[in-house]
C-alpha positions in Angstrom: -43.8 20.0 -18.0 -40.5 18.1 -17.6 -40.7 14.6 -16.1 -37.4 13.6 -14.7 -36.4 10.2 -13.3 -33.8 10.0 -10.5 -32.0 7.0 -9.1 -32.1 7.6 -5.3 -29.6 5.9 -3.1 -29.7 6.4 0.7 -28.5 5.0 4.0 -31.3 4.1 6.4 -29.0 3.1 9.3 -25.9 5.1 9.9 -24.4 2.2 11.9 -24.4 0.2 8.6 -23.1 2.8 6.1 -22.5 0.2 3.4 -26.1 -1.0 3.3 -27.6 1.1 0.6 -31.3 1.3 -0.1 -32.5 2.4 -3.6 -35.6 4.1 -5.0 -36.7 5.6 -8.3 -37.9 9.1 -7.8 -40.0 11.2 -10.2 -39.7 15.0 -10.5 -42.5 16.7 -12.3 -41.1 20.2 -13.0 -43.6 22.8 -14.2 -43.2 26.4 -15.0 -44.0 27.6 -11.5 -44.0 24.6 -9.2 -42.8 21.0 -9.0 -43.8 17.6 -7.5 -41.3 15.0 -6.3 -42.2 11.5 -5.3 -41.3 7.7 -5.4 -42.4 5.9 -8.5 -42.6 2.5 -6.7 -44.7 3.9 -3.8 -47.0 5.7 -6.4 -47.4 2.4 -8.3 -48.2 0.5 -5.0 -50.8 3.1 -4.0 -52.4 3.2 -7.4 -52.8 -0.6 -7.5 -54.2 -0.7 -4.0 -56.6 2.2 -4.7 -57.8 0.5 -7.9 -58.6 -2.8 -6.0 -60.2 -0.9 -3.2 -62.5 1.0 -5.6 -63.3 -2.3 -7.4 -64.5 -3.8 -4.1 -61.8 -6.4 -3.7 -62.2 -7.8 -0.1 -59.5 -6.8 2.4 -58.4 -10.5 3.0 -57.9 -11.0 -0.8 -55.9 -7.8 -1.0 -53.8 -9.0 1.9 -53.2 -12.4 0.4 -52.2 -10.8 -3.0 -50.2 -8.0 -1.5 -47.0 -9.1 -3.3 -48.5 -7.9 -6.6 -48.6 -4.3 -5.3 -44.8 -4.2 -4.8 -42.9 -2.6 -2.0 -43.5 0.9 -0.5 -40.3 2.8 -0.6 -39.9 6.5 0.1 -43.3 7.7 1.5 -43.0 11.4 1.1 -44.2 13.8 -1.7 -42.6 17.2 -2.0 -44.4 20.1 -3.7 -42.0 23.0 -4.3 -43.5 26.5 -4.6 -47.0 25.1 -3.9 -48.5 27.3 -2.7 -46.3 30.1 -4.0 -43.3 30.8 -1.8 -43.9 27.6 0.2 -42.9 23.9 0.2 -45.6 21.4 1.0 -44.7 17.9 2.2 -47.1 15.0 2.4 -45.8 11.9 4.1 -47.3 8.6 5.3 -46.5 7.8 8.9 -47.9 4.5 10.0 -51.3 4.3 8.4 -52.0 8.0 8.2 -50.9 10.8 5.9 -49.5 14.0 7.4 -49.1 17.3 5.6 -47.0 20.4 6.6 -46.0 23.6 4.9 -43.1 25.9 5.4 -41.4 28.7 3.5 -39.2 27.8 0.6 -35.5 27.9 1.7 -33.1 28.4 -1.2 -29.6 26.9 -0.7 -26.7 29.4 -0.8 -24.8 27.8 -3.7 -21.1 28.1 -4.5 -20.7 27.6 -8.3 -17.4 26.0 -9.2 -15.3 26.0 -12.4 -15.7 22.2 -12.9 -17.6 20.5 -15.6 -18.9 17.0 -16.4 -21.4 15.3 -18.8 -24.6 13.7 -17.5 -27.1 12.2 -20.0 -25.2 14.1 -22.8 -25.8 17.4 -21.0 -22.8 19.6 -20.1 -23.1 20.2 -16.3 -21.3 22.5 -13.9 -20.5 21.8 -10.3 -22.0 23.7 -7.3 -21.8 23.1 -3.6 -23.9 24.1 -0.6 -24.8 23.4 3.0 -28.6 22.8 3.2 -30.7 21.6 6.2 -27.7 20.1 8.1 -25.9 18.4 5.2 -23.1 19.4 2.8 -23.9 18.8 -0.9 -22.1 18.5 -4.2 -24.4 19.1 -7.2 -24.2 19.1 -11.0 -26.6 21.3 -13.0 -27.1 22.1 -16.7 -28.0 25.5 -18.1 -29.1 23.6 -21.3 -32.3 23.0 -19.3 -32.8 26.5 -17.8 -35.3 25.7 -15.1 -34.9 26.4 -11.4 -35.4 22.9 -10.0 -34.1 19.6 -8.9 -34.8 16.6 -6.7 -36.3 16.9 -3.2 -36.3 20.6 -2.0 -33.2 21.7 -4.0 -33.6 24.9 -6.1 -31.8 28.1 -6.8 -29.4 27.2 -9.7 -29.7 28.6 -13.3 -30.4 25.1 -14.6 -31.9 21.7 -13.7 -29.9 19.7 -11.1 -29.1 16.4 -12.7 -27.0 15.0 -9.9 -26.5 15.7 -6.2 -25.1 13.9 -3.2 -24.2 14.7 0.4 -20.5 14.5 1.4 -21.3 11.8 4.0 -22.4 9.5 1.1 -25.8 8.9 2.8 -28.1 10.6 0.2 -27.7 10.9 -3.5 -30.0 11.6 -6.5 -28.8 10.8 -10.1 -31.0 11.7 -13.1 -31.4 8.7 -15.4 -34.0 10.0 -17.8 -35.9 13.1 -18.9 -39.1 13.3 -21.0 -41.7 16.0 -21.8 -45.3 15.6 -20.6 -48.6 17.5 -21.2 -50.1 16.2 -18.0 -50.7 18.7 -15.2 -49.2 18.5 -11.7 -51.8 17.0 -9.4 -51.9 17.7 -5.7 -52.7 14.7 -3.5 -56.3 14.7 -2.4 -56.1 12.1 0.3 -57.5 12.7 3.8 -54.6 13.9 5.9 -53.6 15.5 9.1 -52.4 19.1 8.6 -49.6 19.7 11.1 -46.7 22.1 11.7 -43.2 21.1 10.7 -42.4 20.7 14.4 -45.4 18.4 15.0 -44.4 16.4 11.9 -40.9 15.9 13.2 -42.1 14.9 16.6 -44.6 12.4 15.1 -42.2 10.7 12.7 -39.5 10.3 15.4 -42.1 8.8 17.7 -43.1 6.3 15.0 -39.5 5.2 14.3 -38.7 4.9 18.0 -41.7 2.4 18.5 -43.5 1.5 15.3 -45.7 -1.1 16.9 -46.7 1.1 19.8 -47.4 4.0 17.4 -49.7 1.9 15.2 -51.5 0.6 18.3 -52.1 4.0 19.7 -53.2 5.5 16.4 -55.5 2.6 15.4 -56.7 1.3 18.7 -55.8 -2.2 17.8 -53.5 -4.6 19.6 -50.8 -6.1 17.4 -49.7 -9.5 18.4 -46.2 -10.9 17.6 -44.8 -7.6 16.4 -41.2 -6.5 17.0 -41.1 -4.2 20.0 -38.0 -2.4 18.9 -37.1 0.9 17.2 -36.3 1.3 13.5 -33.2 3.2 12.3 -34.0 6.8 11.4 -31.6 8.9 9.3 -33.6 11.8 7.8 -32.3 13.8 4.9 -33.2 16.9 6.8 -30.9 17.3 9.9 -31.9 20.8 10.7 -34.4 19.9 13.4 
């Protein structure tokens, strides 16, 4: 299995295009499927799970929450898992939501332009995918059909890709080999359709406090009763 690290830069709020958020994403690329997720969120969740299993009281965990780090991108993408499908698991509020849909392969236009990334000779390709226009660089020196997020369909690993609005980009910063298997998330989650997921996440960002209150039954005092900016990478819905 290949384990690839990508620097992920993205714009949360389109009214502030110069305010860039960053994450470190991990692509676990196997022979038949892949897993893509945030390293920082994975680290946060692993530390919280370890303390929970150790019986650390909730109040102590809350007081020491700084040690867990900051949750960043909350989604995990499993490409071709199950075969022919993409499975997405995302945390919305305090719950995990899972949906599946058929894999959509971008219609790439391969260009006669070349560059070097991490010492690999890369070739340029462009596509329109899920509402955005992209420029990608792939290398046939690593002949796998894979890349960050839901990108696939090129004769080599995608090492760099960004949308032409400069709102989303993924830049590979490291590649290693691993003997570890790809593990599917075993958390308790809501299995929903893509349409239901889109509706739920939009409802969350439009009123985060109201969403949490309705889903937990608790009353949150002193919270901001405002919407949060929502700029999804997928603009097709």
